[in-house]
VEXNU-140483 format. One record per residue: z, y, x of N, C-alpha, C in turn; residue number from 1. Coordinates in Angstrom, 2 decimals, padded with zeros to 5 digits. Layout:
<rs>
     npz     npy     npx    capz    capy    capx     cpz     cpy     cpx   i
       Z       Y       X       Z       Y       X       Z       Y       X NUM
...
</rs>
This chain:
<rs>
     npz     npy     npx    capz    capy    capx     cpz     cpy     cpx   i
 -005.50 -001.03 -003.39 -005.50  000.42 -003.24 -005.73  001.04 -004.59   1
 -004.95  002.03 -004.95 -005.06  002.64 -006.26 -006.32  003.49 -006.35   2
 -006.82  003.67 -007.59 -007.99  004.50 -007.80 -007.68  005.94 -007.42   3
 -008.72  006.63 -007.00 -008.57  008.03 -006.62 -009.05  008.88 -007.78   4
 -008.30  009.89 -008.15 -008.73  010.81 -009.18 -008.68  012.22 -008.62   5
 -009.58  013.12 -009.09 -009.60  014.46 -008.53 -008.23  015.11 -008.59   6
 -007.79  015.60 -007.42 -006.51  016.27 -007.35 -005.33  015.35 -007.11   7
 -005.54  014.03 -007.19 -004.43  013.10 -007.03 -003.87  013.21 -005.63   8
 -002.53  013.16 -005.52 -001.88  013.16 -004.21 -001.87  014.51 -003.54   9
 -002.27  015.56 -004.25 -002.33  016.88 -003.65 -001.55  017.86 -004.51  10
 -000.24  017.87 -004.36  000.58  018.82 -005.10  000.19  020.23 -004.67  11
 -000.13  021.06 -005.66 -000.48  022.44 -005.35 -001.76  022.57 -004.55  12
 -002.74  021.72 -004.82 -004.00  021.77 -004.08 -004.62  023.15 -004.20  13
 -005.19  023.62 -003.10 -005.78  024.95 -003.05 -007.26  024.85 -003.35  14
 -007.78  025.68 -004.26 -009.20  025.72 -004.55 -009.89  026.55 -003.48  15
 -010.63  025.88 -002.59 -011.27  026.58 -001.48 -012.62  027.18 -001.87  16
 -013.06  026.97 -003.10 -014.36  027.48 -003.48 -014.43  028.99 -003.39  17
 -013.28  029.67 -003.42 -013.27  031.12 -003.31 -013.68  031.60 -001.93  18
 -013.71  030.68 -000.97 -014.13  031.07  000.38 -015.63  031.28  000.47  19
 -016.40  030.74 -000.47 -017.84  030.88 -000.41 -018.25  032.27 -000.85  20
 -019.30  032.78 -000.23 -019.81  034.10 -000.60 -020.74  033.96 -001.79  21
 -020.96  035.03 -002.57 -021.89  034.94 -003.69 -023.26  034.46 -003.27  22
 -023.73  034.91 -002.11 -025.05  034.48 -001.67 -025.07  033.01 -001.36  23
 -023.96  032.50 -000.87 -023.92  031.08 -000.54 -023.84  030.24 -001.79  24
 -023.18  030.75 -002.83 -023.07  029.99 -004.06 -024.38  029.95 -004.81  25
 -025.24  030.96 -004.59 -026.52  031.02 -005.27 -027.61  031.31 -004.25  26
 -027.89  030.35 -003.37 -028.82  030.61 -002.28 -030.23  030.84 -002.78  27
 -030.95  031.73 -002.09 -032.34  031.95 -002.40 -033.17  030.84 -001.77  28
 -034.30  030.47 -002.38 -035.14  029.42 -001.82 -035.52  029.73 -000.38  29
 -035.28  028.75  000.51 -035.64  028.90  001.91 -034.63  029.63  002.74  30
 -033.53  030.10  002.13 -032.53  030.84  002.89 -031.73  029.91  003.78  31
 -031.45  030.36  005.01 -030.66  029.54  005.93 -029.21  029.54  005.50  32
 -028.54  028.43  005.68 -027.15  028.28  005.33 -026.30  028.23  006.59  33
 -025.00  028.53  006.50 -024.13  028.51  007.69 -024.11  027.14  008.35  34
 -023.95  027.13  009.66 -023.79  025.88  010.40 -025.04  025.06  010.48  35
 -026.22  025.65  010.25 -027.46  024.90  010.35 -027.80  024.13  009.11  36
 -027.01  024.24  008.02 -027.31  023.54  006.79 -028.33  024.35  006.01  37
 -029.49  023.77  005.70 -030.54  024.49  005.02 -031.01  023.71  003.81  38
 -031.39  024.43  002.72 -031.88  023.74  001.54 -033.24  023.13  001.80  39
 -033.55  022.07  001.09 -034.81  021.38  001.20 -035.27  021.01 -000.19  40
 -036.57  020.76 -000.36 -037.06  020.41 -001.69 -036.39  019.17 -002.22  41
 -036.04  018.23 -001.34 -035.43  016.98 -001.77 -033.96  016.88 -001.42  42
 -033.59  017.39 -000.26 -032.21  017.23  000.21 -031.86  018.35  001.17  43
 -030.57  018.60  001.33 -030.12  019.53  002.35 -030.36  018.94  003.73  44
 -030.54  019.82  004.70 -030.70  019.38  006.08 -029.45  019.75  006.86  45
 -028.89  018.79  007.57 -027.68  019.02  008.36 -027.92  018.54  009.79  46
 -027.17  019.08  010.76 -027.34  018.63  012.16 -027.00  017.16  012.35  47
 -026.03  016.64  011.58 -025.60  015.25  011.71 -024.78  014.90  010.48  48
 -024.56  013.60  010.28 -023.70  013.16  009.18 -022.23  013.27  009.53  49
 -021.92  013.33  010.82 -020.54  013.48  011.29 -020.46  014.82  012.02  50
 -019.63  015.73  011.49 -019.55  017.09  012.02 -018.10  017.45  012.31  51
 -017.89  018.29  013.30 -016.55  018.79  013.62 -016.24  019.99  012.73  52
 -015.07  019.96  012.10 -014.64  021.07  011.26 -013.47  021.80  011.89  53
 -013.40  023.11  011.67 -012.31  023.91  012.20 -011.79  024.84  011.12  54
 -010.64  025.45  011.40 -010.10  026.45  010.48 -011.11  027.57  010.25  55
 -011.92  027.88  011.27 -012.85  028.99  011.18 -014.16  028.61  010.48  56
 -014.53  027.32  010.51 -015.83  026.91  009.96 -015.71  026.26  008.59  57
 -014.53  026.30  007.97 -014.34  025.59  006.72 -015.30  026.08  005.63  58
 -015.69  027.35  005.67 -016.53  027.90  004.61 -017.82  027.10  004.44  59
 -018.46  026.75  005.54 -019.73  026.03  005.43 -019.54  024.65  004.81  60
 -018.38  024.03  005.06 -018.13  022.72  004.46 -017.79  022.84  002.98  61
 -017.12  023.93  002.60 -016.88  024.19  001.19 -018.22  024.30  000.46  62
 -019.16  025.05  001.05 -020.48  025.19  000.45 -021.19  023.85  000.36  63
 -021.11  023.07  001.43 -021.76  021.77  001.45 -021.19  020.85  000.38  64
 -019.87  020.98  000.11 -019.22  020.10 -000.87 -019.67  020.39 -002.30  65
 -020.42  021.48 -002.50 -021.01  021.72 -003.82 -022.21  020.79 -004.05  66
 -022.74  020.22 -002.95 -023.92  019.36 -003.04 -023.61  017.89 -002.82  67
 -022.74  017.62 -001.85 -022.35  016.23 -001.54 -020.85  016.22 -001.24  68
 -020.16  015.12 -001.52 -018.75  015.05 -001.13 -018.61  015.07  000.39  69
 -017.61  015.80  000.87 -017.34  015.88  002.30 -016.03  015.14  002.58  70
 -016.13  013.99  003.23 -014.94  013.25  003.62 -014.32  013.94  004.83  71
 -013.00  014.04  004.87 -012.31  014.78  005.92 -011.39  013.83  006.70  72
 -011.65  013.70  007.98 -010.87  012.83  008.87 -009.95  013.71  009.70  73
 -008.66  013.70  009.38 -007.66  014.49  010.12 -007.07  013.60  011.21  74
 -007.29  013.98  012.47 -006.98  013.12  013.60 -006.43  013.97  014.75  75
 -006.05  013.28  015.83 -005.65  013.95  017.06 -005.97  013.03  018.23  76
 -006.17  013.61  019.39 -006.58  012.84  020.56 -005.53  011.81  020.95  77
 -004.25  012.12  020.75 -003.17  011.22  021.18 -002.89  010.11  020.17  78
 -003.53  010.16  019.01 -003.21  009.25  017.89 -003.97  007.93  018.02  79
 -003.26  006.86  018.32 -003.90  005.55  018.46 -004.55  005.06  017.18  80
 -003.84  005.04  016.04 -004.46  004.59  014.79 -005.70  005.40  014.42  81
 -005.73  006.68  014.79 -006.92  007.50  014.52 -008.14  006.93  015.25  82
 -007.91  006.48  016.48 -009.02  005.95  017.26 -009.53  004.63  016.70  83
 -008.71  003.96  015.91 -009.16  002.76  015.23 -009.90  003.10  013.94  84
 -009.45  004.13  013.24 -010.02  004.45  011.93 -011.31  005.25  012.04  85
 -011.38  006.23  012.94 -012.54  007.13  012.98 -013.86  006.40  013.14  86
 -014.00  005.41  014.05 -015.28  004.71  014.15 -015.66  003.99  012.85  87
 -014.65  003.50  012.13 -014.92  002.84  010.85 -015.47  003.86  009.85  88
 -014.84  005.04  009.78 -015.31  006.08  008.87 -016.74  006.48  009.21  89
 -017.04  006.67  010.49 -018.37  007.07  010.90 -019.40  006.01  010.51  90
 -019.06  004.76  010.73 -019.97  003.67  010.41 -020.25  003.60  008.91  91
 -019.19  003.63  008.11 -019.36  003.46  006.67 -020.07  004.67  006.06  92
 -019.74  005.88  006.51 -020.45  007.07  006.01 -021.95  006.93  006.29  93
 -022.30  006.41  007.46 -023.71  006.23  007.80 -024.43  005.28  006.88  94
 -023.70  004.36  006.26 -024.31  003.37  005.36 -024.71  003.96  004.01  95
 -024.22  005.17  003.70 -024.45  005.72  002.38 -025.65  006.66  002.31  96
 -026.47  006.65  003.35 -027.77  007.31  003.27 -027.75  008.78  002.96  97
 -026.78  009.51  003.50 -026.77  010.95  003.30 -026.11  011.42  002.02  98
 -025.46  010.51  001.30 -024.78  010.91  000.07 -023.36  011.41  000.34  99
 -022.86  011.19  001.56 -021.54  011.65  001.97 -021.64  012.18  003.40 100
 -020.92  013.25  003.69 -020.83  013.79  005.05 -019.38  013.67  005.52 101
 -019.19  013.39  006.79 -017.85  013.27  007.36 -017.53  014.50  008.20 102
 -016.41  015.14  007.91 -015.92  016.27  008.71 -014.69  015.81  009.47 103
 -014.73  015.91  010.80 -013.61  015.53  011.65 -012.81  016.77  012.01 104
 -011.49  016.69  011.83 -010.62  017.84  012.06 -009.49  017.44  013.01 105
 -009.45  018.08  014.17 -008.36  017.88  015.13 -007.16  018.71  014.64 106
 -006.10  018.04  014.20 -004.97  018.75  013.60 -004.21  019.59  014.62 107
 -004.30  019.24  015.90 -003.58  020.00  016.92 -004.15  021.41  017.07 108
 -005.45  021.57  016.86 -006.08  022.87  017.03 -006.47  023.53  015.70 109
 -006.24  022.83  014.60 -006.60  023.37  013.29 -005.46  023.16  012.29 110
 -004.32  023.82  012.52 -003.15  023.60  011.67 -003.34  024.03  010.22 111
 -004.23  025.00  009.98 -004.43  025.46  008.61 -005.02  024.35  007.75 112
 -006.01  023.65  008.28 -006.62  022.55  007.52 -005.64  021.40  007.35 113
 -004.81  021.15  008.37 -003.79  020.11  008.24 -002.87  020.42  007.07 114
 -002.52  021.71  006.90 -001.64  022.09  005.79 -002.37  021.98  004.45 115
 -003.65  022.37  004.42 -004.41  022.31  003.17 -004.43  020.89  002.62 116
 -004.60  019.91  003.51 -004.67  018.51  003.08 -003.31  017.81  003.15 117
 -002.24  018.59  003.38 -000.88  018.09  003.37 -000.74  016.83  004.23 118
 -001.23  016.92  005.46 -001.22  015.79  006.38  000.16  015.66  007.01 119
  001.04  014.90  006.38  002.39  014.69  006.90  002.38  013.71  008.07 120
  001.36  012.87  008.14  001.17  011.98  009.27 -000.34  011.78  009.42 121
 -000.73  011.28  010.57 -002.15  011.01  010.78 -002.33  009.58  011.30 122
 -003.50  009.00  011.02 -004.64  009.63  010.37 -004.42  009.86  008.87 123
 -004.93  010.98  008.39 -005.00  011.26  006.97 -006.46  011.50  006.64 124
 -006.92  010.93  005.55 -008.30  011.13  005.10 -008.27  011.88  003.78 125
 -008.99  012.97  003.75 -009.09  013.78  002.54 -010.54  013.92  002.12 126
 -010.76  014.78  001.13 -012.11  015.01  000.65 -012.23  016.43  000.12 127
 -013.37  017.04  000.37 -013.76  018.28 -000.28 -014.81  017.95 -001.32 128
 -014.57  018.34 -002.55 -015.51  018.07 -003.62 -015.61  019.31 -004.49 129
 -016.80  019.89 -004.53 -017.04  021.10 -005.31 -016.03  022.20 -004.93 130
 -015.71  022.27 -003.65 -014.82  023.31 -003.16 -013.36  023.02 -003.24 131
 -012.98  021.86 -003.78 -011.56  021.55 -003.94 -011.16  020.42 -002.97 132
 -010.01  020.59 -002.31 -009.53  019.54 -001.42 -008.64  018.55 -002.15 133
 -008.69  017.31 -001.73 -007.75  016.31 -002.23 -007.48  015.31 -001.12 134
 -006.31  014.72 -001.16 -005.95  013.70 -000.17 -006.38  012.35 -000.71 135
 -007.04  011.54  000.13 -007.59  010.26 -000.30 -006.67  009.11  000.11 136
 -006.32  009.01  001.42 -005.35  008.00  001.86 -004.82  008.39  003.22 137
 -003.72  007.74  003.62 -003.13  007.95  004.93 -003.06  006.62  005.68 138
 -003.16  006.69  006.99 -003.04  005.50  007.81 -004.38  004.83  008.05 139
 -004.42  003.94  009.04 -005.62  003.17  009.34 -005.72  002.01  008.36 140
 -006.89  001.86  007.74 -007.10  000.78  006.78 -008.34  000.00  007.19 141
 -008.47 -001.23  006.72 -009.62 -002.06  007.10 -010.95 -001.48  006.58 142
 -012.03 -001.88  007.23 -013.36 -001.36  006.89 -013.71 -001.63  005.43 143
 -013.39 -002.81  004.93 -013.73 -003.14  003.55 -013.08 -002.17  002.57 144
 -011.84 -001.77  002.85 -011.15 -000.83  001.97 -011.74  000.56  002.08 145
 -012.16  000.96  003.28 -012.82  002.25  003.44 -014.09  002.29  002.60 146
 -014.86  001.22  002.66 -016.10  001.15  001.88 -015.81  001.25  000.39 147
 -014.75  000.58 -000.06 -014.37  000.63 -001.47 -013.96  002.05 -001.86 148
 -013.22  002.72 -000.99 -012.79  004.09 -001.28 -014.00  005.02 -001.41 149
 -014.97  004.87 -000.50 -016.14  005.75 -000.56 -016.98  005.51 -001.81 150
 -017.00  004.28 -002.29 -017.66  004.02 -003.57 -016.96  004.80 -004.68 151
 -015.63  004.82 -004.65 -014.87  005.60 -005.64 -015.16  007.09 -005.49 152
 -015.26  007.55 -004.24 -015.55  008.96 -003.99 -016.88  009.35 -004.63 153
 -017.91  008.51 -004.47 -019.21  008.81 -005.05 -019.16  008.81 -006.57 154
 -018.36  007.93 -007.15 -018.22  007.90 -008.60 -017.56  009.18 -009.10 155
 -016.52  009.61 -008.41 -015.85  010.87 -008.77 -016.82  012.04 -008.63 156
 -017.60  012.03 -007.54 -018.56  013.11 -007.33 -019.58  013.15 -008.47 157
 -020.04  011.97 -008.89 -021.01  011.90 -009.98 -020.42  012.48 -011.26 158
 -019.15  012.14 -011.53 -018.49  012.65 -012.73 -018.36  014.17 -012.70 159
 -018.34  014.74 -011.48 -018.22  016.19 -011.34 -019.55  016.87 -011.07 160
 -020.64  016.14 -011.23 -021.97  016.73 -011.08 -022.40  016.98 -009.66 161
 -021.72  016.36 -008.69 -022.08  016.51 -007.27 -022.84  015.27 -006.86 162
 -024.17  015.35 -006.89 -025.00  014.14 -006.70 -026.12  014.37 -005.69 163
 -025.97  015.35 -004.80 -027.02  015.62 -003.83 -027.02  014.63 -002.68 164
 -027.97  014.83 -001.78 -028.04  014.05 -000.54 -028.36  015.01  000.60 165
 -028.13  014.56  001.82 -028.48  015.35  002.99 -029.37  014.51  003.90 166
 -030.14  015.21  004.71 -030.97  014.58  005.73 -030.57  015.14  007.08 167
 -030.63  014.31  008.11 -030.32  014.76  009.46 -031.54  015.45  010.04 168
 -031.36  016.66  010.50 -032.45  017.49  010.99 -033.19  016.82  012.14 169
 -034.49  016.68  011.99 -035.33  016.16  013.07 -035.31  014.66  013.23 170
 -034.41  013.97  012.53 -034.33  012.51  012.68 -033.82  011.89  011.39 171
 -034.64  011.92  010.32 -034.19  011.37  009.03 -033.75  009.93  009.12 172
 -034.39  009.13  010.01 -034.04  007.73  010.10 -032.64  007.52  010.65 173
 -032.10  008.53  011.38 -030.77  008.37  011.97 -029.67  008.51  010.94 174
 -030.02  008.98  009.71 -029.00  009.21  008.69 -028.33  007.93  008.24 175
 -029.00  006.78  008.45 -028.43  005.53  007.97 -028.03  004.61  009.11 176
 -028.10  005.11  010.35 -027.80  004.26  011.49 -026.62  004.83  012.27 177
 -025.66  003.97  012.58 -024.54  004.39  013.42 -025.01  004.47  014.86 178
 -024.51  005.42  015.63 -024.92  005.51  017.04 -024.52  004.26  017.80 179
 -025.40  003.88  018.72 -025.13  002.68  019.50 -023.95  002.91  020.42 180
 -023.09  001.92  020.54 -021.94  002.00  021.42 -021.94  000.80  022.36 181
 -021.42  000.96  023.57 -021.35 -000.19  024.47 -020.47 -001.27  023.88 182
 -020.83 -002.54  024.08 -020.04 -003.62  023.48 -018.64 -003.70  024.07 183
 -017.67 -004.06  023.24 -016.30 -004.25  023.68 -016.16 -005.60  024.36 184
 -015.17 -005.75  025.24 -014.87 -007.10  025.74 -014.57 -008.02  024.57 185
 -014.89 -009.31  024.68 -014.76 -010.22  023.53 -013.40 -010.20  022.85 186
 -012.32 -010.22  023.60 -010.99 -010.24  022.98 -010.67 -008.90  022.33 187
 -011.15 -007.81  022.89 -010.96 -006.50  022.26 -011.73 -006.45  020.94 188
 -012.95 -006.99  020.94 -013.74 -007.03  019.71 -013.05 -007.89  018.66 189
 -012.49 -009.01  019.12 -011.75 -009.88  018.20 -010.57 -009.14  017.59 190
 -009.87 -008.37  018.40 -008.73 -007.59  017.89 -009.18 -006.54  016.88 191
 -010.27 -005.84  017.21 -010.78 -004.81  016.31 -011.19 -005.40  014.96 192
 -011.86 -006.54  014.98 -012.26 -007.19  013.72 -011.04 -007.61  012.92 193
 -010.00 -008.06  013.60 -008.77 -008.43  012.91 -008.12 -007.21  012.26 194
 -008.13 -006.08  012.97 -007.57 -004.84  012.41 -008.34 -004.43  011.18 195
 -009.67 -004.53  011.24 -010.51 -004.11  010.12 -010.25 -004.94  008.86 196
 -009.89 -006.20  009.04 -009.59 -007.02  007.86 -008.10 -007.04  007.51 197
 -007.32 -006.24  008.25 -005.90 -006.12  007.95 -005.03 -007.22  008.51 198
 -005.56 -008.04  009.41 -004.80 -009.14  010.00 -004.21 -008.67  011.32 199
 -003.09 -007.96  011.24 -002.51 -007.36  012.43 -001.92 -008.41  013.38 200
 -001.41 -009.52  012.84 -000.89 -010.59  013.71 -001.98 -011.13  014.61 201
 -003.17 -011.34  014.04 -004.29 -011.84  014.84 -004.72 -010.82  015.88 202
 -004.64 -009.55  015.53 -005.01 -008.50  016.49 -004.05 -008.49  017.67 203
 -002.75 -008.59  017.39 -001.75 -008.63  018.47 -001.98 -009.85  019.35 204
 -002.27 -010.99  018.72 -002.52 -012.22  019.49 -003.72 -012.05  020.42 205
 -004.79 -011.41  019.92 -005.97 -011.20  020.76 -005.65 -010.29  021.94 206
 -004.90 -009.23  021.68 -004.52 -008.34  022.78 -003.59 -009.05  023.76 207
 -002.67 -009.86  023.25 -001.78 -010.63  024.13 -002.58 -011.54  025.05 208
 -003.60 -012.18  024.50 -004.45 -013.08  025.30 -005.20 -012.29  026.36 209
 -005.70 -011.12  025.99 -006.42 -010.28  026.95 -005.50 -009.86  028.09 210
 -004.26 -009.52  027.77 -003.30 -009.11  028.80 -002.92 -010.29  029.69 211
 -002.78 -011.47  029.09 -002.46 -012.66  029.88 -003.58 -012.96  030.88 212
 -004.83 -012.72  030.47 -005.96 -012.98  031.36 -006.12 -011.89  032.41 213
 -005.72 -010.65  032.03 -005.84 -009.53  032.96 -004.64 -008.60  032.76 214
 -003.57 -008.82  033.52 -002.36 -008.00  033.35 -002.59 -006.51  033.56 215
 -003.71 -006.11  034.16 -004.00 -004.69  034.39 -004.85 -004.09  033.27 216
 -005.04 -004.83  032.18 -005.85 -004.33  031.07 -005.04 -003.32  030.26 217
 -005.06 -002.07  030.69 -004.26 -001.03  030.03 -004.76 -000.74  028.62 218
 -006.06 -000.88  028.39 -006.59 -000.64  027.05 -006.05 -001.67  026.06 219
 -005.91 -002.91  026.52 -005.35 -003.94  025.64 -003.88 -003.65  025.36 220
 -003.15 -003.20  026.37 -001.74 -002.87  026.16 -001.60 -001.71  025.17 221
 -002.46 -000.70  025.31 -002.41  000.43  024.38 -002.78 -000.01  022.97 222
 -003.81 -000.86  022.87 -004.21 -001.35  021.55 -003.11 -002.16  020.89 223
 -002.46 -003.02  021.67 -001.36 -003.81  021.12 -000.23 -002.91  020.64 224
  000.10 -001.89  021.42  001.17 -000.97  021.02  000.82 -000.24  019.73 225
 -000.45  000.15  019.58 -000.89  000.84  018.38 -000.80 -000.06  017.15 226
 -001.19 -001.32  017.30 -001.13 -002.25  016.17  000.33 -002.52  015.79 227
  001.18 -002.70  016.79  002.60 -002.94  016.50  003.20 -001.76  015.74 228
  002.77 -000.55  016.10  003.25  000.63  015.38  002.82  000.58  013.92 229
  001.57  000.21  013.67  001.09  000.08  012.29  001.92 -000.93  011.51 230
  002.22 -002.05  012.15  003.01 -003.10  011.49  004.40 -002.60  011.14 231
  005.04 -001.92  012.08  006.41 -001.44  011.85  006.46 -000.41  010.73 232
  005.43  000.40  010.60  005.44  001.44  009.58  005.01  000.94  008.21 233
  004.47 -000.27  008.16  004.00 -000.81  006.89  005.15 -001.16  005.96 234
  004.91 -000.97  004.66  005.89 -001.37  003.65  007.05 -000.43  003.46 235
  007.04  000.73  004.13  008.11  001.71  003.97  007.50  003.07  003.64 236
  008.17  003.82  002.79  007.70  005.16  002.50  008.30  006.14  003.50 237
  007.66  007.29  003.62  008.17  008.32  004.54  009.59  008.73  004.15 238
  009.82  008.90  002.86  011.14  009.33  002.40  012.20  008.29  002.72 239
  011.87  007.00  002.55  012.83  005.94  002.84  013.25  005.96  004.31 240
  012.26  006.11  005.18  012.55  006.09  006.61  013.41  007.27  007.01 241
  013.04  008.45  006.55  013.78  009.65  006.94  015.17  009.70  006.30 242
  015.28  009.24  005.07  016.58  009.25  004.39  017.56  008.33  005.10 243
  017.09  007.15  005.49  017.98  006.20  006.17  018.41  006.74  007.52 244
  017.49  007.36  008.25  017.84  007.90  009.57  018.86  009.03  009.46 245
  018.71  009.86  008.41  019.65  010.96  008.23  021.03  010.45  007.81 246
  021.04  009.38  007.00  022.31  008.86  006.50  023.04  008.03  007.56 247
  022.29  007.45  008.52  022.89  006.56  009.51  022.45  006.98  010.92 248
  022.96  008.10  011.41  022.51  008.61  012.71  022.82  007.70  013.88 249
  023.79  006.79  013.71  024.11  005.88  014.80  023.45  004.53  014.69 250
  022.66  004.31  013.63  021.99  003.03  013.43  020.72  002.98  014.27 251
  020.68  002.06  015.21  019.54  002.00  016.14  018.24  001.71  015.40 252
  018.27  000.74  014.47  017.04  000.41  013.74  016.50  001.61  012.98 253
  017.40  002.36  012.34  016.98  003.53  011.57  016.37  004.58  012.47 254
  016.94  004.80  013.64  016.43  005.82  014.55  015.12  005.38  015.20 255
  014.99  004.09  015.48  013.72  003.58  016.00  012.61  003.78  014.98 256
  012.92  003.52  013.71  011.92  003.66  012.65  011.46  005.10  012.49 257
  012.39  006.03  012.51  011.99  007.42  012.32  011.29  007.96  013.58 258
  011.61  007.43  014.74  010.87  007.81  015.94  009.42  007.34  015.84 259
  009.22  006.12  015.34  007.86  005.64  015.08  007.12  006.60  014.16 260
  007.80  006.99  013.10  007.19  007.89  012.12  006.85  009.23  012.75 261
  007.78  009.76  013.57  007.53  011.04  014.22  006.28  010.97  015.10 262
  006.18  009.93  015.91  005.04  009.82  016.82  003.75  009.63  016.04 263
  003.76  008.80  015.01  002.55  008.56  014.23  002.10  009.82  013.51 264
  003.03  010.70  013.17  002.70  011.92  012.46  002.46  013.12  013.35 265
  002.48  012.92  014.67  002.19  014.01  015.59  003.41  014.75  016.11 266
  004.61  014.39  015.63  005.82  015.04  016.11  006.34  014.28  017.33 267
  005.55  014.31  018.38  005.80  013.45  019.54  007.09  013.83  020.26 268
  007.26  015.11  020.53  008.48  015.54  021.22  009.72  015.17  020.41 269
  009.64  015.31  019.07  010.79  014.97  018.22  011.12  013.48  018.33 270
  010.09  012.64  018.30  010.33  011.20  018.38  010.95  010.80  019.70 271
  010.40  011.32  020.80  010.93  010.99  022.12  012.36  011.53  022.27 272
  012.57  012.77  021.87  013.89  013.39  022.04  014.95  012.64  021.24 273
  014.60  012.18  020.05  015.55  011.43  019.21  016.09  010.22  019.96 274
  015.19  009.44  020.56  015.61  008.21  021.24  016.29  008.51  022.57 275
  015.81  009.48  023.29  016.41  009.81  024.58  017.81  010.40  024.41 276
  018.03  011.13  023.34  019.36  011.69  023.06  020.33  010.60  022.62 277
  019.81  009.62  021.88  020.64  008.52  021.40  021.04  007.57  022.53 278
  020.17  007.40  023.51  020.30  006.38  024.54  021.68  006.32  025.22 279
  022.25  007.42  025.71  023.51  007.32  026.48  024.68  006.77  025.68 280
  024.65  006.88  024.35  025.78  006.45  023.53  025.73  004.98  023.17 281
  024.71  004.25  023.61  024.50  002.87  023.17  025.02  001.86  024.18 282
  025.26  000.63  023.69  025.62 -000.45  024.61  024.36 -000.96  025.31 283
  024.53 -001.92  026.21  023.42 -002.36  027.04  022.27 -002.93  026.21 284
  022.58 -003.77  025.23  021.52 -004.38  024.43  020.73 -003.33  023.66 285
  021.43 -002.40  023.07  020.75 -001.35  022.30  019.93 -000.44  023.23 286
  020.46 -000.16  024.41  019.71  000.65  025.36  018.40 -000.03  025.75 287
  018.46 -001.35  025.93  017.23 -002.07  026.27  016.20 -001.96  025.15 288
  016.66 -002.04  023.91  015.74 -001.92  022.77  015.10 -000.54  022.72 289
  015.91  000.47  022.94  015.38  001.84  022.91  014.40  002.07  024.06 290
  014.77  001.58  025.24  013.89  001.74  026.39  012.54  001.07  026.14 291
  012.56 -000.16  025.61  011.32 -000.88  025.34  010.47 -000.16  024.29 292
  011.14  000.40  023.28  010.39  001.11  022.26  009.75  002.38  022.83 293
  010.50  003.09  023.68  009.95  004.28  024.30  008.72  003.94  025.15 294
  008.82  002.88  025.93  007.68  002.49  026.77  006.48  002.16  025.91 295
  006.70  001.55  024.77  005.60  001.21  023.88  005.00  002.46  023.24 296
  005.85  003.39  022.86  005.35  004.64  022.28  004.61  005.47  023.32 297
  005.03  005.38  024.59  004.28  006.05  025.65  002.85  005.52  025.69 298
  002.70  004.20  025.51  001.37  003.60  025.50  000.55  004.07  024.30 299
  001.20  004.23  023.15  000.51  004.70  021.96 -000.08  006.09  022.19 300
  000.73  006.98  022.76  000.28  008.36  022.96 -000.72  008.46  024.09 301
 -000.52  007.68  025.16 -001.44  007.71  026.28 -001.14  008.85  027.24 302
 -002.14  009.27  028.00 -001.96  010.34  028.99 -001.73  011.66  028.26 303
 -000.55  012.22  028.45 -000.18  013.44  027.72  001.02  014.05  028.45 304
  001.07  015.38  028.59  002.21  016.01  029.28  003.56  015.67  028.63 305
  003.55  015.44  027.31  004.81  015.11  026.64  005.32  013.73  027.06 306
  004.39  012.83  027.35  004.78  011.51  027.85  005.36  011.64  029.25 307
  004.71  012.42  030.09  005.21  012.63  031.46  006.63  013.20  031.44 308
  006.86  014.17  030.58  008.18  014.78  030.48  009.22  013.76  030.01 309
  008.86  012.97  028.99  009.80  011.98  028.46  010.07  010.87  029.47 310
  009.05  010.47  030.21  009.25  009.45  031.25  010.26  009.95  032.28 311
  010.18  011.22  032.63  011.12  011.77  033.59  012.54  011.74  033.06 312
  012.72  012.09  031.80  014.06  012.04  031.20  014.59  010.62  031.16 313
  013.72  009.67  030.82  014.16  008.28  030.77  014.54  007.78  032.17 314
  013.78  008.14  033.17  014.09  007.73  034.54  015.47  008.26  034.96 315
  015.78  009.50  034.60  017.08  010.08  034.93  018.21  009.32  034.25 316
  017.97  008.85  033.03  018.98  008.10  032.30  019.19  006.71  032.90 317
  018.10  006.14  033.41  018.18  004.78  033.96  018.81  004.76  035.34 318
  018.58  005.83  036.10  019.02  005.82  037.52  019.98  006.93  037.82 319
</rs>
């Protein structure tokens, strides 16, 4: 993974520091800060290390980024890779003892922030540092790489004079502990560990084994579909995928690839419509490939009205 430098990957980055009020930039001792963030003799006090951010609440995070770097997790409920990455981000941020705060942003309900961080696909991870946004990386990456990135983030923050810490209000000891979660089934845990180390083949194998043992394990089927999507999108740039699809509208492989890209980036209706429109013009073998890909993408998105609509269109084409 390449080193991160302030402003890297953010063409035309917007300086959000102008959103802060003069009083917020120069707080009086003991003055309350927006969103429950208050100054302390040793550290700022925050409600939690993981906070939800919105288009309307960005100001308080801009202010907070003057003291500590704010990592930004751009996600959506339907995004499978997001569900793999977010727990890793939360865990690793917790290991840094209040030197980093994580802001989670649902791109479906906060389009302004999605544009600020130029999130062409999700998950996208960005950072607010001293009021300035920058894009850090895109896609789900293993835990070890996330930890390495956050070390770089702290180094950049130090170079920019942002060296504060935060404490969790009422529970300082919780600042370094990840919340307890119920244990995963053994094969699901095996798959998750494989994903974290970047071994996607092993993750698929673990999910395949889980499905063989329990054909009704829908979570394993969804997990396998999400990992397969990550594998298919690996090694290609966004421009390469879209350029090939535009140049070869009748090429099934090219259209499958751009449909993957559409779904991973949140353009779900576009991805489904592309394949459903292509379907009637194909021979039997190609139709089977498109149908199988659609069923897999339905699993990636999960329960969603757009999936229901696309399933209906596919059923009409089949029968």
